[in-house]
C-alpha positions in Angstrom: -38.0 7.2 -16.1 -40.9 9.6 -16.3 -41.8 11.4 -13.1 -45.3 10.7 -11.8 -45.2 12.8 -8.6 -44.2 16.3 -7.9 -44.4 18.8 -5.0 -44.0 22.5 -4.5 -45.1 25.2 -2.0 -47.3 22.8 0.0 -49.0 21.3 -3.1 -48.5 17.7 -4.1 -49.3 16.3 -7.5 -49.7 12.6 -8.4 -50.2 11.2 -11.9 -51.6 7.7 -12.5 -53.4 5.8 -15.1 -56.5 3.7 -14.4 -58.0 1.2 -16.9 -60.1 4.0 -18.4 -58.4 7.3 -17.5 -55.3 9.4 -17.0 -55.6 11.1 -13.6 -53.6 14.1 -12.3 -54.5 14.8 -8.7 -53.4 17.8 -6.7 -53.6 18.0 -2.9 -53.2 21.1 -0.7 -54.2 21.6 2.9 -56.8 18.8 2.9 -58.3 20.0 -0.5 -58.1 17.9 -3.6 -58.6 18.5 -7.3 -58.2 16.0 -10.1 -57.8 16.6 -13.9 -58.9 13.5 -15.8 -58.6 12.4 -19.4 -59.4 9.2 -21.2 -56.5 6.8 -21.7 -56.3 7.5 -25.4 -55.6 11.2 -24.6 -58.0 12.8 -27.1 -61.1 13.6 -25.1 -61.9 16.7 -23.1 -60.3 17.1 -19.7 -62.6 16.8 -16.7 -61.9 18.7 -13.5 -63.2 17.0 -10.3 -63.3 18.2 -6.8 -62.1 16.2 -3.7 -65.5 14.4 -3.6 -65.0 13.1 -7.2 -67.8 15.4 -8.5 -67.2 16.6 -12.0 -67.1 20.4 -12.0 -66.3 21.3 -15.6 -64.8 20.0 -18.9 -62.1 21.7 -20.9 -60.2 21.1 -24.2 -57.0 22.8 -23.0 -54.7 21.6 -20.2 -54.0 25.2 -19.1 -57.7 25.9 -18.6 -58.1 22.7 -16.6 -55.1 23.6 -14.4 -56.6 27.0 -13.9 -59.8 25.5 -12.5 -57.9 23.0 -10.4 -55.9 25.8 -8.9 -59.1 27.7 -8.1 -60.4 24.7 -6.2 -57.2 24.6 -4.2 -57.1 28.4 -3.6 -53.7 28.9 -5.4 -52.4 30.3 -8.7 -52.2 28.0 -11.7 -48.5 28.6 -11.9 -48.1 27.2 -8.3 -49.3 23.7 -9.4 -46.4 21.3 -9.9 -47.0 19.1 -12.9 -45.2 15.8 -13.1 -43.4 15.0 -16.3 -45.8 12.1 -17.2 -48.8 14.5 -17.2 -47.3 17.3 -19.2 -48.9 16.2 -22.5 -52.5 16.1 -21.2 -55.1 18.1 -23.2 -55.9 18.3 -26.8 
């Protein structure tokens, strides 16, 4: 079974798939950041804030995680990534 949730150092991560997108959402102290990609997995990653507003697009997963971490006020290495989301990015 592939893990879809993870937690570390007060940060929770939840991976899910909607009809159109793969969504990796991080939550910390009331703040939220989401990395989204189309279901086919080949489009650019979108980083959204807690209000759902798109902030930026990236080709690489690491760059998207860096921006998500910035929105949460943590280091990118602090973000727990569930196994199911590990292959996001181009």
